[in-house]
PyMOL Python script that loads the backbone (N, CA, C, O; Angstrom):
from pymol import cmd

cmd.read_pdbstr("""\
ATOM      1  N   MET A   1      28.795  31.687  73.280  1.00  0.00           N
ATOM      2  CA  MET A   1      29.313  31.308  74.577  1.00  0.00           C
ATOM      3  C   MET A   1      30.111  30.006  74.436  1.00  0.00           C
ATOM      4  O   MET A   1      29.679  29.028  73.827  1.00  0.00           O
ATOM      5  N   THR A   2      31.297  30.062  75.037  1.00  0.00           N
ATOM      6  CA  THR A   2      32.187  28.827  74.953  1.00  0.00           C
ATOM      7  C   THR A   2      31.962  27.940  76.191  1.00  0.00           C
ATOM      8  O   THR A   2      31.979  28.428  77.321  1.00  0.00           O
ATOM      9  N   THR A   3      31.766  26.715  75.978  1.00  0.00           N
ATOM     10  CA  THR A   3      31.600  25.716  76.986  1.00  0.00           C
ATOM     11  C   THR A   3      32.960  25.231  77.512  1.00  0.00           C
ATOM     12  O   THR A   3      33.828  24.846  76.728  1.00  0.00           O
ATOM     13  N   ARG A   4      33.133  25.250  78.782  1.00  0.00           N
ATOM     14  CA  ARG A   4      34.367  24.865  79.407  1.00  0.00           C
ATOM     15  C   ARG A   4      34.253  23.375  79.722  1.00  0.00           C
ATOM     16  O   ARG A   4      33.211  22.871  80.142  1.00  0.00           O
ATOM     17  N   TYR A   5      35.382  22.698  79.495  1.00  0.00           N
ATOM     18  CA  TYR A   5      35.485  21.274  79.804  1.00  0.00           C
ATOM     19  C   TYR A   5      36.911  20.911  80.133  1.00  0.00           C
ATOM     20  O   TYR A   5      37.843  21.659  79.834  1.00  0.00           O
ATOM     21  N   VAL A   6      37.076  19.759  80.749  1.00  0.00           N
ATOM     22  CA  VAL A   6      38.400  19.269  81.089  1.00  0.00           C
ATOM     23  C   VAL A   6      38.606  17.887  80.462  1.00  0.00           C
ATOM     24  O   VAL A   6      37.820  16.986  80.759  1.00  0.00           O
ATOM     25  N   LEU A   7      39.540  17.683  79.676  1.00  0.00           N
ATOM     26  CA  LEU A   7      39.824  16.346  79.076  1.00  0.00           C
ATOM     27  C   LEU A   7      40.471  15.443  80.227  1.00  0.00           C
ATOM     28  O   LEU A   7      41.290  15.883  81.034  1.00  0.00           O
ATOM     29  N   ALA A   8      40.026  14.195  80.203  1.00  0.00           N
ATOM     30  CA  ALA A   8      40.704  13.265  81.132  1.00  0.00           C
ATOM     31  C   ALA A   8      42.112  13.126  80.701  1.00  0.00           C
ATOM     32  O   ALA A   8      42.432  13.337  79.531  1.00  0.00           O
ATOM     33  N   PRO A   9      42.966  12.776  81.613  1.00  0.00           N
ATOM     34  CA  PRO A   9      44.411  12.615  81.344  1.00  0.00           C
ATOM     35  C   PRO A   9      44.685  11.676  80.144  1.00  0.00           C
ATOM     36  O   PRO A   9      45.523  11.936  79.281  1.00  0.00           O
ATOM     37  N   GLU A  10      43.908  10.558  80.157  1.00  0.00           N
ATOM     38  CA  GLU A  10      44.010   9.561  79.038  1.00  0.00           C
ATOM     39  C   GLU A  10      43.632  10.168  77.737  1.00  0.00           C
ATOM     40  O   GLU A  10      44.273   9.914  76.718  1.00  0.00           O
ATOM     41  N   ALA A  11      42.605  10.966  77.746  1.00  0.00           N
ATOM     42  CA  ALA A  11      42.161  11.632  76.498  1.00  0.00           C
ATOM     43  C   ALA A  11      43.150  12.673  75.995  1.00  0.00           C
ATOM     44  O   ALA A  11      43.391  12.773  74.792  1.00  0.00           O
ATOM     45  N   ALA A  12      43.715  13.437  76.901  1.00  0.00           N
ATOM     46  CA  ALA A  12      44.731  14.394  76.531  1.00  0.00           C
ATOM     47  C   ALA A  12      45.985  13.697  75.912  1.00  0.00           C
ATOM     48  O   ALA A  12      46.564  14.194  74.946  1.00  0.00           O
ATOM     49  N   LEU A  13      46.383  12.540  76.493  1.00  0.00           N
ATOM     50  CA  LEU A  13      47.465  11.864  76.052  1.00  0.00           C
ATOM     51  C   LEU A  13      47.195  11.303  74.638  1.00  0.00           C
ATOM     52  O   LEU A  13      48.046  11.362  73.750  1.00  0.00           O
ATOM     53  N   ASP A  14      45.976  10.759  74.470  1.00  0.00           N
ATOM     54  CA  ASP A  14      45.526  10.268  73.164  1.00  0.00           C
ATOM     55  C   ASP A  14      45.648  11.367  72.087  1.00  0.00           C
ATOM     56  O   ASP A  14      46.119  11.144  70.971  1.00  0.00           O
ATOM     57  N   LEU A  15      45.212  12.521  72.480  1.00  0.00           N
ATOM     58  CA  LEU A  15      45.185  13.679  71.554  1.00  0.00           C
ATOM     59  C   LEU A  15      46.623  14.018  71.124  1.00  0.00           C
ATOM     60  O   LEU A  15      46.864  14.329  69.957  1.00  0.00           O
ATOM     61  N   VAL A  16      47.583  13.957  72.075  1.00  0.00           N
ATOM     62  CA  VAL A  16      49.020  14.221  71.832  1.00  0.00           C
ATOM     63  C   VAL A  16      49.534  13.198  70.892  1.00  0.00           C
ATOM     64  O   VAL A  16      50.270  13.501  69.952  1.00  0.00           O
ATOM     65  N   GLU A  17      49.130  11.924  71.155  1.00  0.00           N
ATOM     66  CA  GLU A  17      49.699  10.777  70.283  1.00  0.00           C
ATOM     67  C   GLU A  17      49.038  10.933  68.909  1.00  0.00           C
ATOM     68  O   GLU A  17      49.708  10.670  67.911  1.00  0.00           O
ATOM     69  N   ILE A  18      47.792  11.335  68.791  1.00  0.00           N
ATOM     70  CA  ILE A  18      47.218  11.458  67.501  1.00  0.00           C
ATOM     71  C   ILE A  18      47.961  12.573  66.735  1.00  0.00           C
ATOM     72  O   ILE A  18      48.312  12.414  65.566  1.00  0.00           O
ATOM     73  N   TRP A  19      48.187  13.703  67.429  1.00  0.00           N
ATOM     74  CA  TRP A  19      48.818  14.879  66.833  1.00  0.00           C
ATOM     75  C   TRP A  19      50.270  14.422  66.309  1.00  0.00           C
ATOM     76  O   TRP A  19      50.629  14.706  65.166  1.00  0.00           O
ATOM     77  N   GLN A  20      51.065  13.719  67.172  1.00  0.00           N
ATOM     78  CA  GLN A  20      52.302  13.277  66.785  1.00  0.00           C
ATOM     79  C   GLN A  20      52.359  12.329  65.599  1.00  0.00           C
ATOM     80  O   GLN A  20      53.234  12.430  64.739  1.00  0.00           O
ATOM     81  N   TYR A  21      51.417  11.416  65.574  1.00  0.00           N
ATOM     82  CA  TYR A  21      51.288  10.464  64.407  1.00  0.00           C
ATOM     83  C   TYR A  21      50.997  11.179  63.188  1.00  0.00           C
ATOM     84  O   TYR A  21      51.647  10.909  62.178  1.00  0.00           O
ATOM     85  N   ILE A  22      50.021  12.132  63.165  1.00  0.00           N
ATOM     86  CA  ILE A  22      49.699  12.804  61.977  1.00  0.00           C
ATOM     87  C   ILE A  22      50.800  13.730  61.532  1.00  0.00           C
ATOM     88  O   ILE A  22      51.011  13.886  60.329  1.00  0.00           O
ATOM     89  N   LYS A  23      51.506  14.345  62.442  1.00  0.00           N
ATOM     90  CA  LYS A  23      52.673  15.253  62.141  1.00  0.00           C
ATOM     91  C   LYS A  23      53.686  14.388  61.418  1.00  0.00           C
ATOM     92  O   LYS A  23      54.244  14.849  60.422  1.00  0.00           O
ATOM     93  N   GLU A  24      53.967  13.145  61.856  1.00  0.00           N
ATOM     94  CA  GLU A  24      54.989  12.369  61.241  1.00  0.00           C
ATOM     95  C   GLU A  24      54.586  11.924  59.809  1.00  0.00           C
ATOM     96  O   GLU A  24      55.440  11.766  58.937  1.00  0.00           O
ATOM     97  N   HIS A  25      53.309  11.733  59.597  1.00  0.00           N
ATOM     98  CA  HIS A  25      52.849  11.213  58.282  1.00  0.00           C
ATOM     99  C   HIS A  25      52.269  12.265  57.331  1.00  0.00           C
ATOM    100  O   HIS A  25      52.195  12.033  56.125  1.00  0.00           O
ATOM    101  N   ALA A  26      51.850  13.447  57.880  1.00  0.00           N
ATOM    102  CA  ALA A  26      51.172  14.404  56.995  1.00  0.00           C
ATOM    103  C   ALA A  26      51.618  15.827  57.284  1.00  0.00           C
ATOM    104  O   ALA A  26      51.201  16.767  56.607  1.00  0.00           O
ATOM    105  N   GLY A  27      52.498  15.986  58.329  1.00  0.00           N
ATOM    106  CA  GLY A  27      52.970  17.397  58.512  1.00  0.00           C
ATOM    107  C   GLY A  27      52.184  18.151  59.701  1.00  0.00           C
ATOM    108  O   GLY A  27      51.080  17.788  60.107  1.00  0.00           O
ATOM    109  N   VAL A  28      52.860  19.178  60.168  1.00  0.00           N
ATOM    110  CA  VAL A  28      52.308  19.990  61.296  1.00  0.00           C
ATOM    111  C   VAL A  28      50.986  20.636  60.913  1.00  0.00           C
ATOM    112  O   VAL A  28      50.045  20.607  61.706  1.00  0.00           O
ATOM    113  N   THR A  29      50.888  21.196  59.765  1.00  0.00           N
ATOM    114  CA  THR A  29      49.698  21.912  59.334  1.00  0.00           C
ATOM    115  C   THR A  29      48.449  20.966  59.495  1.00  0.00           C
ATOM    116  O   THR A  29      47.466  21.334  60.137  1.00  0.00           O
ATOM    117  N   VAL A  30      48.520  19.811  58.925  1.00  0.00           N
ATOM    118  CA  VAL A  30      47.416  18.813  59.004  1.00  0.00           C
ATOM    119  C   VAL A  30      47.160  18.347  60.447  1.00  0.00           C
ATOM    120  O   VAL A  30      46.013  18.195  60.867  1.00  0.00           O
ATOM    121  N   ALA A  31      48.231  18.130  61.182  1.00  0.00           N
ATOM    122  CA  ALA A  31      48.108  17.758  62.562  1.00  0.00           C
ATOM    123  C   ALA A  31      47.432  18.802  63.398  1.00  0.00           C
ATOM    124  O   ALA A  31      46.625  18.456  64.261  1.00  0.00           O
ATOM    125  N   ASP A  32      47.710  20.021  63.195  1.00  0.00           N
ATOM    126  CA  ASP A  32      47.115  21.167  63.847  1.00  0.00           C
ATOM    127  C   ASP A  32      45.584  21.252  63.505  1.00  0.00           C
ATOM    128  O   ASP A  32      44.730  21.520  64.350  1.00  0.00           O
ATOM    129  N   ARG A  33      45.325  20.998  62.192  1.00  0.00           N
ATOM    130  CA  ARG A  33      43.984  21.107  61.747  1.00  0.00           C
ATOM    131  C   ARG A  33      43.135  20.013  62.335  1.00  0.00           C
ATOM    132  O   ARG A  33      41.994  20.276  62.713  1.00  0.00           O
ATOM    133  N   VAL A  34      43.654  18.749  62.434  1.00  0.00           N
ATOM    134  CA  VAL A  34      42.875  17.627  63.021  1.00  0.00           C
ATOM    135  C   VAL A  34      42.644  17.883  64.478  1.00  0.00           C
ATOM    136  O   VAL A  34      41.544  17.681  64.992  1.00  0.00           O
ATOM    137  N   GLU A  35      43.746  18.357  65.188  1.00  0.00           N
ATOM    138  CA  GLU A  35      43.582  18.581  66.615  1.00  0.00           C
ATOM    139  C   GLU A  35      42.546  19.626  66.882  1.00  0.00           C
ATOM    140  O   GLU A  35      41.745  19.507  67.809  1.00  0.00           O
ATOM    141  N   SER A  36      42.563  20.708  66.026  1.00  0.00           N
ATOM    142  CA  SER A  36      41.597  21.784  66.306  1.00  0.00           C
ATOM    143  C   SER A  36      40.196  21.222  66.068  1.00  0.00           C
ATOM    144  O   SER A  36      39.302  21.429  66.888  1.00  0.00           O
ATOM    145  N   THR A  37      39.995  20.513  64.953  1.00  0.00           N
ATOM    146  CA  THR A  37      38.673  19.850  64.668  1.00  0.00           C
ATOM    147  C   THR A  37      38.157  18.949  65.830  1.00  0.00           C
ATOM    148  O   THR A  37      36.977  18.969  66.179  1.00  0.00           O
ATOM    149  N   ILE A  38      39.108  18.152  66.413  1.00  0.00           N
ATOM    150  CA  ILE A  38      38.677  17.319  67.499  1.00  0.00           C
ATOM    151  C   ILE A  38      38.301  18.126  68.716  1.00  0.00           C
ATOM    152  O   ILE A  38      37.294  17.844  69.366  1.00  0.00           O
ATOM    153  N   LEU A  39      39.085  19.109  69.024  1.00  0.00           N
ATOM    154  CA  LEU A  39      38.732  19.950  70.196  1.00  0.00           C
ATOM    155  C   LEU A  39      37.471  20.774  69.952  1.00  0.00           C
ATOM    156  O   LEU A  39      36.735  21.048  70.900  1.00  0.00           O
ATOM    157  N   GLU A  40      37.196  21.182  68.695  1.00  0.00           N
ATOM    158  CA  GLU A  40      35.955  21.929  68.412  1.00  0.00           C
ATOM    159  C   GLU A  40      34.758  21.000  68.562  1.00  0.00           C
ATOM    160  O   GLU A  40      33.703  21.434  69.025  1.00  0.00           O
ATOM    161  N   ARG A  41      34.894  19.751  68.187  1.00  0.00           N
ATOM    162  CA  ARG A  41      33.771  18.729  68.316  1.00  0.00           C
ATOM    163  C   ARG A  41      33.527  18.384  69.838  1.00  0.00           C
ATOM    164  O   ARG A  41      32.393  18.255  70.297  1.00  0.00           O
ATOM    165  N   VAL A  42      34.677  18.245  70.581  1.00  0.00           N
ATOM    166  CA  VAL A  42      34.580  17.940  71.997  1.00  0.00           C
ATOM    167  C   VAL A  42      33.858  19.151  72.668  1.00  0.00           C
ATOM    168  O   VAL A  42      32.995  18.947  73.521  1.00  0.00           O
ATOM    169  N   GLY A  43      34.188  20.338  72.306  1.00  0.00           N
ATOM    170  CA  GLY A  43      33.612  21.492  72.889  1.00  0.00           C
ATOM    171  C   GLY A  43      32.018  21.539  72.576  1.00  0.00           C
ATOM    172  O   GLY A  43      31.187  21.864  73.424  1.00  0.00           O
ATOM    173  N   PHE A  44      31.723  21.191  71.318  1.00  0.00           N
ATOM    174  CA  PHE A  44      30.336  21.156  70.947  1.00  0.00           C
ATOM    175  C   PHE A  44      29.533  20.111  71.798  1.00  0.00           C
ATOM    176  O   PHE A  44      28.442  20.393  72.294  1.00  0.00           O
ATOM    177  N   LEU A  45      30.134  18.891  71.938  1.00  0.00           N
ATOM    178  CA  LEU A  45      29.525  17.800  72.745  1.00  0.00           C
ATOM    179  C   LEU A  45      29.428  18.195  74.218  1.00  0.00           C
ATOM    180  O   LEU A  45      28.453  17.869  74.894  1.00  0.00           O
ATOM    181  N   ALA A  46      30.437  18.891  74.700  1.00  0.00           N
ATOM    182  CA  ALA A  46      30.373  19.329  76.127  1.00  0.00           C
ATOM    183  C   ALA A  46      29.253  20.274  76.348  1.00  0.00           C
ATOM    184  O   ALA A  46      28.637  20.258  77.413  1.00  0.00           O
ATOM    185  N   GLY A  47      28.955  21.113  75.372  1.00  0.00           N
ATOM    186  CA  GLY A  47      27.924  22.123  75.472  1.00  0.00           C
ATOM    187  C   GLY A  47      26.552  21.630  75.057  1.00  0.00           C
ATOM    188  O   GLY A  47      25.561  22.321  75.292  1.00  0.00           O
ATOM    189  N   THR A  48      26.461  20.459  74.449  1.00  0.00           N
ATOM    190  CA  THR A  48      25.249  19.911  73.948  1.00  0.00           C
ATOM    191  C   THR A  48      25.239  18.444  74.317  1.00  0.00           C
ATOM    192  O   THR A  48      25.444  17.582  73.462  1.00  0.00           O
ATOM    193  N   PRO A  49      24.989  18.142  75.651  1.00  0.00           N
ATOM    194  CA  PRO A  49      25.061  16.723  76.107  1.00  0.00           C
ATOM    195  C   PRO A  49      24.075  15.764  75.433  1.00  0.00           C
ATOM    196  O   PRO A  49      24.330  14.560  75.441  1.00  0.00           O
ATOM    197  N   GLY A  50      22.973  16.224  74.857  1.00  0.00           N
ATOM    198  CA  GLY A  50      21.994  15.359  74.239  1.00  0.00           C
ATOM    199  C   GLY A  50      22.353  15.009  72.888  1.00  0.00           C
ATOM    200  O   GLY A  50      21.712  14.130  72.310  1.00  0.00           O
ATOM    201  N   ALA A  51      23.449  15.689  72.243  1.00  0.00           N
ATOM    202  CA  ALA A  51      23.824  15.415  70.859  1.00  0.00           C
ATOM    203  C   ALA A  51      24.553  14.137  70.783  1.00  0.00           C
ATOM    204  O   ALA A  51      25.164  13.730  71.770  1.00  0.00           O
ATOM    205  N   GLY A  52      24.531  13.490  69.703  1.00  0.00           N
ATOM    206  CA  GLY A  52      25.307  12.232  69.588  1.00  0.00           C
ATOM    207  C   GLY A  52      25.211  11.796  68.170  1.00  0.00           C
ATOM    208  O   GLY A  52      24.617  12.478  67.335  1.00  0.00           O
ATOM    209  N   PRO A  53      25.820  10.605  67.875  1.00  0.00           N
ATOM    210  CA  PRO A  53      25.991  10.092  66.565  1.00  0.00           C
ATOM    211  C   PRO A  53      24.657   9.869  65.817  1.00  0.00           C
ATOM    212  O   PRO A  53      24.629   9.878  64.587  1.00  0.00           O
ATOM    213  N   LEU A  54      23.578   9.673  66.551  1.00  0.00           N
ATOM    214  CA  LEU A  54      22.253   9.464  65.948  1.00  0.00           C
ATOM    215  C   LEU A  54      21.515  10.706  65.764  1.00  0.00           C
ATOM    216  O   LEU A  54      20.490  10.723  65.082  1.00  0.00           O
ATOM    217  N   GLY A  55      21.996  11.787  66.355  1.00  0.00           N
ATOM    218  CA  GLY A  55      21.320  13.089  66.211  1.00  0.00           C
ATOM    219  C   GLY A  55      20.116  13.274  67.036  1.00  0.00           C
ATOM    220  O   GLY A  55      19.440  14.285  66.845  1.00  0.00           O
ATOM    221  N   HIS A  56      19.754  12.386  67.963  1.00  0.00           N
ATOM    222  CA  HIS A  56      18.581  12.626  68.830  1.00  0.00           C
ATOM    223  C   HIS A  56      19.005  13.388  70.037  1.00  0.00           C
ATOM    224  O   HIS A  56      20.078  13.190  70.607  1.00  0.00           O
ATOM    225  N   SER A  57      18.048  14.337  70.432  1.00  0.00           N
ATOM    226  CA  SER A  57      18.305  15.099  71.558  1.00  0.00           C
ATOM    227  C   SER A  57      18.031  14.477  72.905  1.00  0.00           C
ATOM    228  O   SER A  57      18.293  15.070  73.952  1.00  0.00           O
ATOM    229  N   SER A  58      17.486  13.241  72.858  1.00  0.00           N
ATOM    230  CA  SER A  58      17.183  12.473  74.073  1.00  0.00           C
ATOM    231  C   SER A  58      17.743  11.156  73.978  1.00  0.00           C
ATOM    232  O   SER A  58      17.582  10.469  72.969  1.00  0.00           O
ATOM    233  N   VAL A  59      18.457  10.732  75.080  1.00  0.00           N
ATOM    234  CA  VAL A  59      18.976   9.404  75.213  1.00  0.00           C
ATOM    235  C   VAL A  59      17.762   8.401  75.204  1.00  0.00           C
ATOM    236  O   VAL A  59      17.808   7.341  74.580  1.00  0.00           O
ATOM    237  N   LYS A  60      16.725   8.790  75.905  1.00  0.00           N
ATOM    238  CA  LYS A  60      15.562   7.893  75.952  1.00  0.00           C
ATOM    239  C   LYS A  60      14.986   7.559  74.650  1.00  0.00           C
ATOM    240  O   LYS A  60      14.556   6.425  74.435  1.00  0.00           O
ATOM    241  N   ILE A  61      14.951   8.550  73.707  1.00  0.00           N
ATOM    242  CA  ILE A  61      14.483   8.272  72.343  1.00  0.00           C
ATOM    243  C   ILE A  61      15.399   7.369  71.627  1.00  0.00           C
ATOM    244  O   ILE A  61      14.933   6.507  70.881  1.00  0.00           O
ATOM    245  N   THR A  62      16.701   7.504  71.802  1.00  0.00           N
ATOM    246  CA  THR A  62      17.711   6.607  71.229  1.00  0.00           C
ATOM    247  C   THR A  62      17.517   5.204  71.706  1.00  0.00           C
ATOM    248  O   THR A  62      17.509   4.254  70.923  1.00  0.00           O
ATOM    249  N   GLU A  63      17.355   5.078  73.045  1.00  0.00           N
ATOM    250  CA  GLU A  63      17.215   3.734  73.702  1.00  0.00           C
ATOM    251  C   GLU A  63      15.985   3.089  73.146  1.00  0.00           C
ATOM    252  O   GLU A  63      16.028   1.912  72.788  1.00  0.00           O
ATOM    253  N   LYS A  64      14.838   3.836  73.050  1.00  0.00           N
ATOM    254  CA  LYS A  64      13.599   3.239  72.634  1.00  0.00           C
ATOM    255  C   LYS A  64      13.655   2.735  71.195  1.00  0.00           C
ATOM    256  O   LYS A  64      13.111   1.679  70.873  1.00  0.00           O
ATOM    257  N   PHE A  65      14.323   3.510  70.330  1.00  0.00           N
ATOM    258  CA  PHE A  65      14.279   3.096  68.902  1.00  0.00           C
ATOM    259  C   PHE A  65      15.489   2.255  68.484  1.00  0.00           C
ATOM    260  O   PHE A  65      15.426   1.534  67.488  1.00  0.00           O
ATOM    261  N   TYR A  66      16.562   2.342  69.220  1.00  0.00           N
ATOM    262  CA  TYR A  66      17.775   1.679  68.659  1.00  0.00           C
ATOM    263  C   TYR A  66      18.308   0.650  69.717  1.00  0.00           C
ATOM    264  O   TYR A  66      19.230  -0.095  69.385  1.00  0.00           O
ATOM    265  N   GLY A  67      17.758   0.573  71.003  1.00  0.00           N
ATOM    266  CA  GLY A  67      18.219  -0.282  72.035  1.00  0.00           C
ATOM    267  C   GLY A  67      18.242  -1.743  71.589  1.00  0.00           C
ATOM    268  O   GLY A  67      19.262  -2.415  71.739  1.00  0.00           O
ATOM    269  N   ALA A  68      17.152  -2.234  71.054  1.00  0.00           N
ATOM    270  CA  ALA A  68      17.011  -3.668  70.673  1.00  0.00           C
ATOM    271  C   ALA A  68      18.170  -3.970  69.614  1.00  0.00           C
ATOM    272  O   ALA A  68      18.888  -4.964  69.720  1.00  0.00           O
ATOM    273  N   TRP A  69      18.287  -3.109  68.666  1.00  0.00           N
ATOM    274  CA  TRP A  69      19.225  -3.330  67.640  1.00  0.00           C
ATOM    275  C   TRP A  69      20.701  -3.320  68.150  1.00  0.00           C
ATOM    276  O   TRP A  69      21.524  -4.142  67.748  1.00  0.00           O
ATOM    277  N   VAL A  70      20.976  -2.384  69.022  1.00  0.00           N
ATOM    278  CA  VAL A  70      22.292  -2.351  69.623  1.00  0.00           C
ATOM    279  C   VAL A  70      22.550  -3.657  70.349  1.00  0.00           C
ATOM    280  O   VAL A  70      23.596  -4.288  70.196  1.00  0.00           O
ATOM    281  N   LYS A  71      21.561  -4.042  71.144  1.00  0.00           N
ATOM    282  CA  LYS A  71      21.832  -5.273  72.021  1.00  0.00           C
ATOM    283  C   LYS A  71      22.036  -6.469  71.114  1.00  0.00           C
ATOM    284  O   LYS A  71      22.940  -7.267  71.361  1.00  0.00           O
ATOM    285  N   SER A  72      21.203  -6.630  70.035  1.00  0.00           N
ATOM    286  CA  SER A  72      21.463  -7.786  69.184  1.00  0.00           C
ATOM    287  C   SER A  72      22.845  -7.743  68.434  1.00  0.00           C
ATOM    288  O   SER A  72      23.486  -8.760  68.167  1.00  0.00           O
ATOM    289  N   ARG A  73      23.238  -6.471  68.122  1.00  0.00           N
ATOM    290  CA  ARG A  73      24.596  -6.400  67.494  1.00  0.00           C
ATOM    291  C   ARG A  73      25.702  -6.716  68.468  1.00  0.00           C
ATOM    292  O   ARG A  73      26.730  -7.267  68.074  1.00  0.00           O
ATOM    293  N   GLN A  74      25.513  -6.370  69.775  1.00  0.00           N
ATOM    294  CA  GLN A  74      26.509  -6.569  70.848  1.00  0.00           C
ATOM    295  C   GLN A  74      26.619  -8.079  71.040  1.00  0.00           C
ATOM    296  O   GLN A  74      27.717  -8.628  71.129  1.00  0.00           O
ATOM    297  N   GLU A  75      25.413  -8.770  71.105  1.00  0.00           N
ATOM    298  CA  GLU A  75      25.391 -10.250  71.292  1.00  0.00           C
ATOM    299  C   GLU A  75      26.026 -10.953  70.188  1.00  0.00           C
ATOM    300  O   GLU A  75      26.750 -11.918  70.435  1.00  0.00           O
ATOM    301  N   ALA A  76      25.821 -10.557  68.976  1.00  0.00           N
ATOM    302  CA  ALA A  76      26.482 -11.116  67.765  1.00  0.00           C
ATOM    303  C   ALA A  76      27.970 -10.932  67.860  1.00  0.00           C
ATOM    304  O   ALA A  76      28.740 -11.850  67.577  1.00  0.00           O
ATOM    305  N   LEU A  77      28.391  -9.706  68.272  1.00  0.00           N
ATOM    306  CA  LEU A  77      29.894  -9.424  68.401  1.00  0.00           C
ATOM    307  C   LEU A  77      30.444 -10.243  69.439  1.00  0.00           C
ATOM    308  O   LEU A  77      31.522 -10.807  69.252  1.00  0.00           O
ATOM    309  N   ASP A  78      29.738 -10.381  70.644  1.00  0.00           N
ATOM    310  CA  ASP A  78      30.259 -11.190  71.699  1.00  0.00           C
ATOM    311  C   ASP A  78      30.489 -12.679  71.241  1.00  0.00           C
ATOM    312  O   ASP A  78      31.488 -13.321  71.567  1.00  0.00           O
ATOM    313  N   SER A  79      29.481 -13.161  70.463  1.00  0.00           N
ATOM    314  CA  SER A  79      29.554 -14.561  70.003  1.00  0.00           C
ATOM    315  C   SER A  79      30.765 -14.741  69.105  1.00  0.00           C
ATOM    316  O   SER A  79      31.492 -15.729  69.210  1.00  0.00           O
ATOM    317  N   GLU A  80      30.972 -13.774  68.220  1.00  0.00           N
ATOM    318  CA  GLU A  80      32.123 -13.831  67.311  1.00  0.00           C
ATOM    319  C   GLU A  80      33.478 -13.826  68.040  1.00  0.00           C
ATOM    320  O   GLU A  80      34.410 -14.539  67.667  1.00  0.00           O
ATOM    321  N   ILE A  81      33.547 -13.047  69.031  1.00  0.00           N
ATOM    322  CA  ILE A  81      34.782 -12.905  69.881  1.00  0.00           C
ATOM    323  C   ILE A  81      35.032 -14.256  70.565  1.00  0.00           C
ATOM    324  O   ILE A  81      36.134 -14.803  70.519  1.00  0.00           O
ATOM    325  N   ARG A  82      33.925 -14.798  71.230  1.00  0.00           N
ATOM    326  CA  ARG A  82      34.095 -16.118  71.824  1.00  0.00           C
ATOM    327  C   ARG A  82      34.592 -17.164  70.831  1.00  0.00           C
ATOM    328  O   ARG A  82      35.490 -17.933  71.175  1.00  0.00           O
ATOM    329  N   LYS A  83      34.061 -17.226  69.642  1.00  0.00           N
ATOM    330  CA  LYS A  83      34.471 -18.162  68.573  1.00  0.00           C
ATOM    331  C   LYS A  83      35.887 -17.942  68.332  1.00  0.00           C
ATOM    332  O   LYS A  83      36.645 -18.911  68.334  1.00  0.00           O
ATOM    333  N   ALA A  84      36.345 -16.699  68.114  1.00  0.00           N
ATOM    334  CA  ALA A  84      37.776 -16.449  67.736  1.00  0.00           C
ATOM    335  C   ALA A  84      38.697 -16.886  68.786  1.00  0.00           C
ATOM    336  O   ALA A  84      39.775 -17.386  68.465  1.00  0.00           O
ATOM    337  N   TRP A  85      38.350 -16.735  70.066  1.00  0.00           N
ATOM    338  CA  TRP A  85      39.228 -17.073  71.187  1.00  0.00           C
ATOM    339  C   TRP A  85      39.251 -18.576  71.416  1.00  0.00           C
ATOM    340  O   TRP A  85      40.193 -19.107  72.003  1.00  0.00           O
ATOM    341  N   ALA A  86      38.237 -19.242  70.964  1.00  0.00           N
ATOM    342  CA  ALA A  86      38.107 -20.730  71.091  1.00  0.00           C
ATOM    343  C   ALA A  86      39.020 -21.501  70.196  1.00  0.00           C
ATOM    344  O   ALA A  86      39.281 -22.687  70.394  1.00  0.00           O
ATOM    345  N   LEU A  87      39.521 -20.766  69.162  1.00  0.00           N
ATOM    346  CA  LEU A  87      40.430 -21.390  68.137  1.00  0.00           C
ATOM    347  C   LEU A  87      41.764 -21.736  68.627  1.00  0.00           C
ATOM    348  O   LEU A  87      42.586 -22.252  67.870  1.00  0.00           O
TER     349      LEU A  87
END
""", "prot")
cmd.dss("prot")
cmd.show_as("cartoon", "prot")
cmd.util.cbc("prot")
cmd.orient("prot")
């Protein structure tokens, strides 16, 4: 069964720009293959909302085990950004 989804206008434009860039640097065949792969993955994620980069089927599990780590990484990143802008 195919899951139906609609790309946001910004996402559709990004996809067009990605395709054009790859076409210029690697050709139409590669651009088509990358576009097809992206759309295939988007379709998978649309049909499997619990799937994600960590592979957990539950957002609550992800938050429980990785929430503190993500927060500390975000705080460190925020600190580095503040330092960079202070220069």
